[in-house]
PyMOL Python script that loads the backbone (N, CA, C, O; Angstrom):
from pymol import cmd

cmd.read_pdbstr("""\
ATOM      1  N   MET A   1      56.448  71.618  62.040  1.00  0.00           N
ATOM      2  CA  MET A   1      56.999  70.283  62.178  1.00  0.00           C
ATOM      3  C   MET A   1      56.855  69.884  63.645  1.00  0.00           C
ATOM      4  O   MET A   1      57.263  70.619  64.544  1.00  0.00           O
ATOM      5  N   ASP A   2      56.274  68.722  63.870  1.00  0.00           N
ATOM      6  CA  ASP A   2      56.092  68.291  65.250  1.00  0.00           C
ATOM      7  C   ASP A   2      57.401  67.717  65.797  1.00  0.00           C
ATOM      8  O   ASP A   2      58.359  67.492  65.057  1.00  0.00           O
ATOM      9  N   ASN A   3      57.414  67.490  67.092  1.00  0.00           N
ATOM     10  CA  ASN A   3      58.653  67.069  67.757  1.00  0.00           C
ATOM     11  C   ASN A   3      59.119  65.695  67.307  1.00  0.00           C
ATOM     12  O   ASN A   3      60.323  65.455  67.213  1.00  0.00           O
ATOM     13  N   GLY A   4      58.190  64.787  67.028  1.00  0.00           N
ATOM     14  CA  GLY A   4      58.584  63.452  66.587  1.00  0.00           C
ATOM     15  C   GLY A   4      59.312  63.477  65.248  1.00  0.00           C
ATOM     16  O   GLY A   4      60.332  62.811  65.072  1.00  0.00           O
ATOM     17  N   ALA A   5      58.779  64.251  64.310  1.00  0.00           N
ATOM     18  CA  ALA A   5      59.424  64.363  62.998  1.00  0.00           C
ATOM     19  C   ALA A   5      60.768  65.072  63.110  1.00  0.00           C
ATOM     20  O   ALA A   5      61.719  64.723  62.411  1.00  0.00           O
ATOM     21  N   LEU A   6      60.846  66.065  63.989  1.00  0.00           N
ATOM     22  CA  LEU A   6      62.106  66.777  64.180  1.00  0.00           C
ATOM     23  C   LEU A   6      63.177  65.850  64.760  1.00  0.00           C
ATOM     24  O   LEU A   6      64.335  65.903  64.346  1.00  0.00           O
ATOM     25  N   GLU A   7      62.797  65.011  65.707  1.00  0.00           N
ATOM     26  CA  GLU A   7      63.766  64.076  66.289  1.00  0.00           C
ATOM     27  C   GLU A   7      64.264  63.074  65.255  1.00  0.00           C
ATOM     28  O   GLU A   7      65.445  62.724  65.257  1.00  0.00           O
ATOM     29  N   LYS A   8      63.388  62.608  64.377  1.00  0.00           N
ATOM     30  CA  LYS A   8      63.818  61.696  63.317  1.00  0.00           C
ATOM     31  C   LYS A   8      64.806  62.378  62.386  1.00  0.00           C
ATOM     32  O   LYS A   8      65.822  61.795  62.007  1.00  0.00           O
ATOM     33  N   LEU A   9      64.501  63.616  62.020  1.00  0.00           N
ATOM     34  CA  LEU A   9      65.404  64.365  61.148  1.00  0.00           C
ATOM     35  C   LEU A   9      66.757  64.589  61.810  1.00  0.00           C
ATOM     36  O   LEU A   9      67.792  64.511  61.148  1.00  0.00           O
ATOM     37  N   ILE A  10      66.756  64.864  63.102  1.00  0.00           N
ATOM     38  CA  ILE A  10      68.004  65.081  63.835  1.00  0.00           C
ATOM     39  C   ILE A  10      68.894  63.849  63.731  1.00  0.00           C
ATOM     40  O   ILE A  10      70.071  63.951  63.385  1.00  0.00           O
ATOM     41  N   TRP A  11      68.325  62.685  64.032  1.00  0.00           N
ATOM     42  CA  TRP A  11      69.153  61.479  64.033  1.00  0.00           C
ATOM     43  C   TRP A  11      69.587  61.073  62.640  1.00  0.00           C
ATOM     44  O   TRP A  11      70.687  60.546  62.470  1.00  0.00           O
ATOM     45  N   VAL A  12      68.751  61.305  61.637  1.00  0.00           N
ATOM     46  CA  VAL A  12      69.162  61.014  60.257  1.00  0.00           C
ATOM     47  C   VAL A  12      70.339  61.901  59.869  1.00  0.00           C
ATOM     48  O   VAL A  12      71.297  61.430  59.257  1.00  0.00           O
ATOM     49  N   LEU A  13      70.270  63.179  60.223  1.00  0.00           N
ATOM     50  CA  LEU A  13      71.367  64.087  59.881  1.00  0.00           C
ATOM     51  C   LEU A  13      72.654  63.732  60.617  1.00  0.00           C
ATOM     52  O   LEU A  13      73.731  63.739  60.021  1.00  0.00           O
ATOM     53  N   ILE A  14      72.552  63.424  61.897  1.00  0.00           N
ATOM     54  CA  ILE A  14      73.763  63.123  62.665  1.00  0.00           C
ATOM     55  C   ILE A  14      74.405  61.828  62.178  1.00  0.00           C
ATOM     56  O   ILE A  14      75.596  61.803  61.867  1.00  0.00           O
ATOM     57  N   TYR A  15      73.627  60.762  62.111  1.00  0.00           N
ATOM     58  CA  TYR A  15      74.213  59.487  61.697  1.00  0.00           C
ATOM     59  C   TYR A  15      74.604  59.482  60.223  1.00  0.00           C
ATOM     60  O   TYR A  15      75.616  58.886  59.854  1.00  0.00           O
ATOM     61  N   GLY A  16      73.816  60.137  59.384  1.00  0.00           N
ATOM     62  CA  GLY A  16      74.184  60.238  57.967  1.00  0.00           C
ATOM     63  C   GLY A  16      75.457  61.039  57.772  1.00  0.00           C
ATOM     64  O   GLY A  16      76.299  60.689  56.945  1.00  0.00           O
ATOM     65  N   GLY A  17      75.595  62.107  58.528  1.00  0.00           N
ATOM     66  CA  GLY A  17      76.818  62.910  58.426  1.00  0.00           C
ATOM     67  C   GLY A  17      78.050  62.166  58.898  1.00  0.00           C
ATOM     68  O   GLY A  17      79.111  62.262  58.282  1.00  0.00           O
ATOM     69  N   LEU A  18      77.917  61.423  59.993  1.00  0.00           N
ATOM     70  CA  LEU A  18      79.064  60.660  60.480  1.00  0.00           C
ATOM     71  C   LEU A  18      79.420  59.516  59.528  1.00  0.00           C
ATOM     72  O   LEU A  18      80.596  59.206  59.338  1.00  0.00           O
ATOM     73  N   LEU A  19      78.402  58.890  58.933  1.00  0.00           N
ATOM     74  CA  LEU A  19      78.666  57.833  57.957  1.00  0.00           C
ATOM     75  C   LEU A  19      79.364  58.401  56.730  1.00  0.00           C
ATOM     76  O   LEU A  19      80.284  57.783  56.194  1.00  0.00           O
ATOM     77  N   SER A  20      78.935  59.565  56.287  1.00  0.00           N
ATOM     78  CA  SER A  20      79.579  60.217  55.147  1.00  0.00           C
ATOM     79  C   SER A  20      81.021  60.605  55.473  1.00  0.00           C
ATOM     80  O   SER A  20      81.899  60.517  54.615  1.00  0.00           O
ATOM     81  N   LEU A  21      81.259  61.028  56.697  1.00  0.00           N
ATOM     82  CA  LEU A  21      82.622  61.379  57.104  1.00  0.00           C
ATOM     83  C   LEU A  21      83.521  60.135  57.116  1.00  0.00           C
ATOM     84  O   LEU A  21      84.678  60.199  56.698  1.00  0.00           O
ATOM     85  N   CYS A  22      82.994  59.025  57.589  1.00  0.00           N
ATOM     86  CA  CYS A  22      83.773  57.775  57.565  1.00  0.00           C
ATOM     87  C   CYS A  22      84.054  57.330  56.138  1.00  0.00           C
ATOM     88  O   CYS A  22      85.150  56.859  55.832  1.00  0.00           O
ATOM     89  N   LEU A  23      83.063  57.479  55.265  1.00  0.00           N
ATOM     90  CA  LEU A  23      83.274  57.141  53.866  1.00  0.00           C
ATOM     91  C   LEU A  23      84.350  58.028  53.252  1.00  0.00           C
ATOM     92  O   LEU A  23      85.141  57.570  52.426  1.00  0.00           O
ATOM     93  N   ALA A  24      84.379  59.295  53.654  1.00  0.00           N
ATOM     94  CA  ALA A  24      85.405  60.204  53.144  1.00  0.00           C
ATOM     95  C   ALA A  24      86.800  59.770  53.587  1.00  0.00           C
ATOM     96  O   ALA A  24      87.766  59.913  52.837  1.00  0.00           O
ATOM     97  N   LEU A  25      86.902  59.244  54.793  1.00  0.00           N
ATOM     98  CA  LEU A  25      88.214  58.771  55.252  1.00  0.00           C
ATOM     99  C   LEU A  25      88.702  57.589  54.424  1.00  0.00           C
ATOM    100  O   LEU A  25      89.892  57.478  54.130  1.00  0.00           O
ATOM    101  N   PHE A  26      87.784  56.711  54.052  1.00  0.00           N
ATOM    102  CA  PHE A  26      88.177  55.570  53.227  1.00  0.00           C
ATOM    103  C   PHE A  26      88.451  55.974  51.783  1.00  0.00           C
ATOM    104  O   PHE A  26      89.296  55.366  51.127  1.00  0.00           O
ATOM    105  N   LEU A  27      87.758  56.983  51.280  1.00  0.00           N
ATOM    106  CA  LEU A  27      87.968  57.433  49.907  1.00  0.00           C
ATOM    107  C   LEU A  27      89.218  58.305  49.773  1.00  0.00           C
ATOM    108  O   LEU A  27      89.671  58.566  48.659  1.00  0.00           O
ATOM    109  N   GLY A  28      89.762  58.743  50.863  1.00  0.00           N
ATOM    110  CA  GLY A  28      90.924  59.621  50.820  1.00  0.00           C
ATOM    111  C   GLY A  28      92.121  59.012  50.124  1.00  0.00           C
ATOM    112  O   GLY A  28      92.965  59.737  49.597  1.00  0.00           O
ATOM    113  N   ARG A  29      92.211  57.691  50.113  1.00  0.00           N
ATOM    114  CA  ARG A  29      93.360  57.044  49.461  1.00  0.00           C
ATOM    115  C   ARG A  29      93.246  57.068  47.943  1.00  0.00           C
ATOM    116  O   ARG A  29      94.256  57.079  47.239  1.00  0.00           O
ATOM    117  N   GLU A  30      92.011  57.076  47.439  1.00  0.00           N
ATOM    118  CA  GLU A  30      91.812  56.976  45.988  1.00  0.00           C
ATOM    119  C   GLU A  30      91.699  58.343  45.317  1.00  0.00           C
ATOM    120  O   GLU A  30      92.443  58.651  44.386  1.00  0.00           O
ATOM    121  N   GLY A  31      90.777  59.146  45.791  1.00  0.00           N
ATOM    122  CA  GLY A  31      90.575  60.451  45.157  1.00  0.00           C
ATOM    123  C   GLY A  31      90.378  61.524  46.205  1.00  0.00           C
ATOM    124  O   GLY A  31      89.445  61.462  47.006  1.00  0.00           O
ATOM    125  N   ALA A  32      91.249  62.495  46.196  1.00  0.00           N
ATOM    126  CA  ALA A  32      91.195  63.520  47.228  1.00  0.00           C
ATOM    127  C   ALA A  32      89.990  64.440  47.062  1.00  0.00           C
ATOM    128  O   ALA A  32      89.413  64.884  48.054  1.00  0.00           O
ATOM    129  N   ALA A  33      89.604  64.729  45.830  1.00  0.00           N
ATOM    130  CA  ALA A  33      88.509  65.674  45.607  1.00  0.00           C
ATOM    131  C   ALA A  33      87.181  65.101  46.099  1.00  0.00           C
ATOM    132  O   ALA A  33      86.423  65.793  46.779  1.00  0.00           O
ATOM    133  N   ILE A  34      86.898  63.861  45.766  1.00  0.00           N
ATOM    134  CA  ILE A  34      85.632  63.259  46.192  1.00  0.00           C
ATOM    135  C   ILE A  34      85.635  63.020  47.702  1.00  0.00           C
ATOM    136  O   ILE A  34      84.588  63.098  48.344  1.00  0.00           O
ATOM    137  N   ALA A  35      86.784  62.735  48.261  1.00  0.00           N
ATOM    138  CA  ALA A  35      86.877  62.544  49.701  1.00  0.00           C
ATOM    139  C   ALA A  35      86.584  63.855  50.435  1.00  0.00           C
ATOM    140  O   ALA A  35      85.884  63.859  51.447  1.00  0.00           O
ATOM    141  N   TRP A  36      87.114  64.950  49.932  1.00  0.00           N
ATOM    142  CA  TRP A  36      86.839  66.247  50.549  1.00  0.00           C
ATOM    143  C   TRP A  36      85.361  66.604  50.439  1.00  0.00           C
ATOM    144  O   TRP A  36      84.778  67.162  51.368  1.00  0.00           O
ATOM    145  N   ALA A  37      84.758  66.278  49.293  1.00  0.00           N
ATOM    146  CA  ALA A  37      83.337  66.572  49.104  1.00  0.00           C
ATOM    147  C   ALA A  37      82.489  65.780  50.096  1.00  0.00           C
ATOM    148  O   ALA A  37      81.594  66.338  50.732  1.00  0.00           O
ATOM    149  N   PHE A  38      82.766  64.487  50.230  1.00  0.00           N
ATOM    150  CA  PHE A  38      82.029  63.668  51.189  1.00  0.00           C
ATOM    151  C   PHE A  38      82.297  64.131  52.620  1.00  0.00           C
ATOM    152  O   PHE A  38      81.386  64.159  53.447  1.00  0.00           O
ATOM    153  N   GLY A  39      83.523  64.488  52.904  1.00  0.00           N
ATOM    154  CA  GLY A  39      83.871  64.935  54.247  1.00  0.00           C
ATOM    155  C   GLY A  39      83.168  66.224  54.633  1.00  0.00           C
ATOM    156  O   GLY A  39      82.632  66.338  55.736  1.00  0.00           O
ATOM    157  N   LEU A  40      83.169  67.194  53.732  1.00  0.00           N
ATOM    158  CA  LEU A  40      82.511  68.465  54.025  1.00  0.00           C
ATOM    159  C   LEU A  40      80.996  68.298  54.137  1.00  0.00           C
ATOM    160  O   LEU A  40      80.361  68.913  54.993  1.00  0.00           O
ATOM    161  N   ALA A  41      80.420  67.464  53.268  1.00  0.00           N
ATOM    162  CA  ALA A  41      78.977  67.218  53.353  1.00  0.00           C
ATOM    163  C   ALA A  41      78.627  66.511  54.662  1.00  0.00           C
ATOM    164  O   ALA A  41      77.608  66.808  55.285  1.00  0.00           O
ATOM    165  N   GLY A  42      79.477  65.582  55.070  1.00  0.00           N
ATOM    166  CA  GLY A  42      79.232  64.869  56.320  1.00  0.00           C
ATOM    167  C   GLY A  42      79.333  65.772  57.534  1.00  0.00           C
ATOM    168  O   GLY A  42      78.507  65.688  58.443  1.00  0.00           O
ATOM    169  N   VAL A  43      80.317  66.616  57.555  1.00  0.00           N
ATOM    170  CA  VAL A  43      80.479  67.548  58.672  1.00  0.00           C
ATOM    171  C   VAL A  43      79.312  68.536  58.705  1.00  0.00           C
ATOM    172  O   VAL A  43      78.807  68.866  59.778  1.00  0.00           O
ATOM    173  N   ALA A  44      78.888  69.003  57.537  1.00  0.00           N
ATOM    174  CA  ALA A  44      77.766  69.946  57.483  1.00  0.00           C
ATOM    175  C   ALA A  44      76.481  69.291  57.983  1.00  0.00           C
ATOM    176  O   ALA A  44      75.712  69.914  58.715  1.00  0.00           O
ATOM    177  N   ALA A  45      76.244  68.043  57.592  1.00  0.00           N
ATOM    178  CA  ALA A  45      75.030  67.343  58.033  1.00  0.00           C
ATOM    179  C   ALA A  45      75.064  67.084  59.536  1.00  0.00           C
ATOM    180  O   ALA A  45      74.055  67.264  60.218  1.00  0.00           O
ATOM    181  N   ALA A  46      76.204  66.668  60.052  1.00  0.00           N
ATOM    182  CA  ALA A  46      76.308  66.408  61.488  1.00  0.00           C
ATOM    183  C   ALA A  46      76.152  67.701  62.288  1.00  0.00           C
ATOM    184  O   ALA A  46      75.518  67.699  63.343  1.00  0.00           O
ATOM    185  N   LEU A  47      76.712  68.788  61.806  1.00  0.00           N
ATOM    186  CA  LEU A  47      76.546  70.073  62.493  1.00  0.00           C
ATOM    187  C   LEU A  47      75.100  70.563  62.431  1.00  0.00           C
ATOM    188  O   LEU A  47      74.597  71.136  63.397  1.00  0.00           O
ATOM    189  N   ALA A  48      74.435  70.341  61.303  1.00  0.00           N
ATOM    190  CA  ALA A  48      73.018  70.714  61.203  1.00  0.00           C
ATOM    191  C   ALA A  48      72.191  69.902  62.191  1.00  0.00           C
ATOM    192  O   ALA A  48      71.266  70.432  62.806  1.00  0.00           O
ATOM    193  N   GLY A  49      72.513  68.624  62.348  1.00  0.00           N
ATOM    194  CA  GLY A  49      71.815  67.809  63.334  1.00  0.00           C
ATOM    195  C   GLY A  49      72.061  68.302  64.747  1.00  0.00           C
ATOM    196  O   GLY A  49      71.144  68.314  65.568  1.00  0.00           O
ATOM    197  N   ALA A  50      73.286  68.709  65.038  1.00  0.00           N
ATOM    198  CA  ALA A  50      73.603  69.225  66.371  1.00  0.00           C
ATOM    199  C   ALA A  50      72.868  70.539  66.642  1.00  0.00           C
ATOM    200  O   ALA A  50      72.404  70.768  67.760  1.00  0.00           O
ATOM    201  N   VAL A  51      72.759  71.394  65.641  1.00  0.00           N
ATOM    202  CA  VAL A  51      72.018  72.648  65.803  1.00  0.00           C
ATOM    203  C   VAL A  51      70.536  72.342  66.046  1.00  0.00           C
ATOM    204  O   VAL A  51      69.894  73.000  66.864  1.00  0.00           O
ATOM    205  N   LEU A  52      70.000  71.361  65.346  1.00  0.00           N
ATOM    206  CA  LEU A  52      68.598  71.005  65.547  1.00  0.00           C
ATOM    207  C   LEU A  52      68.348  70.394  66.923  1.00  0.00           C
ATOM    208  O   LEU A  52      67.243  70.502  67.454  1.00  0.00           O
ATOM    209  N   VAL A  53      69.361  69.753  67.505  1.00  0.00           N
ATOM    210  CA  VAL A  53      69.224  69.263  68.882  1.00  0.00           C
ATOM    211  C   VAL A  53      69.006  70.449  69.821  1.00  0.00           C
ATOM    212  O   VAL A  53      68.172  70.382  70.724  1.00  0.00           O
ATOM    213  N   VAL A  54      69.746  71.519  69.612  1.00  0.00           N
ATOM    214  CA  VAL A  54      69.588  72.717  70.437  1.00  0.00           C
ATOM    215  C   VAL A  54      68.215  73.343  70.201  1.00  0.00           C
ATOM    216  O   VAL A  54      67.556  73.777  71.145  1.00  0.00           O
ATOM    217  N   VAL A  55      67.789  73.388  68.943  1.00  0.00           N
ATOM    218  CA  VAL A  55      66.465  73.936  68.628  1.00  0.00           C
ATOM    219  C   VAL A  55      65.381  73.109  69.305  1.00  0.00           C
ATOM    220  O   VAL A  55      64.435  73.662  69.866  1.00  0.00           O
ATOM    221  N   ARG A  56      65.513  71.794  69.256  1.00  0.00           N
ATOM    222  CA  ARG A  56      64.520  70.914  69.879  1.00  0.00           C
ATOM    223  C   ARG A  56      64.507  71.092  71.398  1.00  0.00           C
ATOM    224  O   ARG A  56      63.445  71.021  72.016  1.00  0.00           O
ATOM    225  N   ALA A  57      65.645  71.315  71.991  1.00  0.00           N
ATOM    226  CA  ALA A  57      65.713  71.486  73.440  1.00  0.00           C
ATOM    227  C   ALA A  57      65.070  72.796  73.880  1.00  0.00           C
ATOM    228  O   ALA A  57      64.566  72.889  74.999  1.00  0.00           O
ATOM    229  N   ARG A  58      65.080  73.806  73.017  1.00  0.00           N
ATOM    230  CA  ARG A  58      64.535  75.105  73.394  1.00  0.00           C
ATOM    231  C   ARG A  58      63.049  75.228  73.079  1.00  0.00           C
ATOM    232  O   ARG A  58      62.419  76.212  73.466  1.00  0.00           O
ATOM    233  N   ARG A  59      62.486  74.255  72.389  1.00  0.00           N
ATOM    234  CA  ARG A  59      61.057  74.297  72.070  1.00  0.00           C
ATOM    235  C   ARG A  59      60.220  74.001  73.300  1.00  0.00           C
ATOM    236  O   ARG A  59      60.649  73.287  74.206  1.00  0.00           O
ATOM    237  N   SER A  60      59.035  74.553  73.317  1.00  0.00           N
ATOM    238  CA  SER A  60      58.126  74.250  74.419  1.00  0.00           C
ATOM    239  C   SER A  60      57.482  72.892  74.164  1.00  0.00           C
ATOM    240  O   SER A  60      57.315  72.487  73.014  1.00  0.00           O
ATOM    241  N   PRO A  61      57.122  72.195  75.226  1.00  0.00           N
ATOM    242  CA  PRO A  61      56.499  70.886  75.031  1.00  0.00           C
ATOM    243  C   PRO A  61      55.129  71.043  74.376  1.00  0.00           C
ATOM    244  O   PRO A  61      54.471  72.069  74.548  1.00  0.00           O
ATOM    245  N   PRO A  62      54.703  70.033  73.627  1.00  0.00           N
ATOM    246  CA  PRO A  62      53.402  70.152  72.964  1.00  0.00           C
ATOM    247  C   PRO A  62      52.265  70.147  73.985  1.00  0.00           C
ATOM    248  O   PRO A  62      52.366  69.528  75.044  1.00  0.00           O
ATOM    249  N   ALA A  63      51.205  70.834  73.652  1.00  0.00           N
ATOM    250  CA  ALA A  63      50.040  70.878  74.533  1.00  0.00           C
ATOM    251  C   ALA A  63      49.371  69.504  74.555  1.00  0.00           C
ATOM    252  O   ALA A  63      49.265  68.848  73.519  1.00  0.00           O
ATOM    253  N   PRO A  64      48.928  69.075  75.717  1.00  0.00           N
ATOM    254  CA  PRO A  64      48.276  67.767  75.770  1.00  0.00           C
ATOM    255  C   PRO A  64      46.952  67.801  75.011  1.00  0.00           C
ATOM    256  O   PRO A  64      46.207  68.779  75.076  1.00  0.00           O
ATOM    257  N   THR A  65      46.679  66.734  74.306  1.00  0.00           N
ATOM    258  CA  THR A  65      45.431  66.657  73.562  1.00  0.00           C
ATOM    259  C   THR A  65      44.320  66.192  74.500  1.00  0.00           C
ATOM    260  O   THR A  65      44.522  65.272  75.294  1.00  0.00           O
ATOM    261  N   PRO A  66      43.176  66.807  74.415  1.00  0.00           N
ATOM    262  CA  PRO A  66      42.081  66.388  75.302  1.00  0.00           C
ATOM    263  C   PRO A  66      41.596  64.990  74.929  1.00  0.00           C
ATOM    264  O   PRO A  66      41.500  64.638  73.753  1.00  0.00           O
ATOM    265  N   ARG A  67      41.301  64.226  75.933  1.00  0.00           N
ATOM    266  CA  ARG A  67      40.855  62.850  75.723  1.00  0.00           C
ATOM    267  C   ARG A  67      39.359  62.852  75.493  1.00  0.00           C
ATOM    268  O   ARG A  67      38.591  63.379  76.298  1.00  0.00           O
ATOM    269  N   ARG A  68      38.957  62.259  74.387  1.00  0.00           N
ATOM    270  CA  ARG A  68      37.531  62.156  74.106  1.00  0.00           C
ATOM    271  C   ARG A  68      36.957  60.997  74.885  1.00  0.00           C
ATOM    272  O   ARG A  68      37.565  59.928  74.932  1.00  0.00           O
ATOM    273  N   PRO A  69      35.797  61.179  75.499  1.00  0.00           N
ATOM    274  CA  PRO A  69      35.210  60.080  76.270  1.00  0.00           C
ATOM    275  C   PRO A  69      34.784  58.941  75.362  1.00  0.00           C
ATOM    276  O   PRO A  69      34.255  59.154  74.271  1.00  0.00           O
ATOM    277  N   ASN A  70      35.022  57.753  75.825  1.00  0.00           N
ATOM    278  CA  ASN A  70      34.622  56.554  75.118  1.00  0.00           C
ATOM    279  C   ASN A  70      33.148  56.281  75.420  1.00  0.00           C
ATOM    280  O   ASN A  70      32.733  56.461  76.565  1.00  0.00           O
ATOM    281  N   PRO A  71      32.345  55.859  74.455  1.00  0.00           N
ATOM    282  CA  PRO A  71      30.937  55.614  74.763  1.00  0.00           C
ATOM    283  C   PRO A  71      30.715  54.557  75.839  1.00  0.00           C
ATOM    284  O   PRO A  71      29.687  54.574  76.515  1.00  0.00           O
ATOM    285  N   GLY A  72      31.650  53.654  76.005  1.00  0.00           N
ATOM    286  CA  GLY A  72      31.506  52.610  77.011  1.00  0.00           C
ATOM    287  C   GLY A  72      31.993  53.012  78.392  1.00  0.00           C
ATOM    288  O   GLY A  72      31.827  52.255  79.348  1.00  0.00           O
ATOM    289  N   ASP A  73      32.597  54.200  78.513  1.00  0.00           N
ATOM    290  CA  ASP A  73      33.081  54.654  79.828  1.00  0.00           C
ATOM    291  C   ASP A  73      31.905  55.006  80.743  1.00  0.00           C
ATOM    292  O   ASP A  73      30.872  55.509  80.302  1.00  0.00           O
ATOM    293  N   ARG A  74      32.097  54.729  81.993  1.00  0.00           N
ATOM    294  CA  ARG A  74      31.065  55.085  82.983  1.00  0.00           C
ATOM    295  C   ARG A  74      31.520  56.319  83.739  1.00  0.00           C
ATOM    296  O   ARG A  74      32.704  56.476  84.036  1.00  0.00           O
ATOM    297  N   PRO A  75      30.565  57.203  84.051  1.00  0.00           N
ATOM    298  CA  PRO A  75      30.946  58.432  84.772  1.00  0.00           C
ATOM    299  C   PRO A  75      31.362  58.190  86.191  1.00  0.00           C
ATOM    300  O   PRO A  75      31.705  59.134  86.903  1.00  0.00           O
TER     301      PRO A  75
END
""", "prot")
cmd.dss("prot")
cmd.show_as("cartoon", "prot")
cmd.util.cbc("prot")
cmd.orient("prot")
């Protein structure tokens, strides 16, 4: 998985988890079981995103791709 895709996954997990946690707070008045399920899923997703932030920080930067010369370039 390249760094760009990993960063997208990180933010989806973090924001999705926090949104699920907020939904659990609102559902807490109606049904406790579904609220706990949403809350635990949200916390798990946000924690997975936080762990992936650490993984992304410890990765080495990608190797630069060599630039192919354009036929119109002059030496």
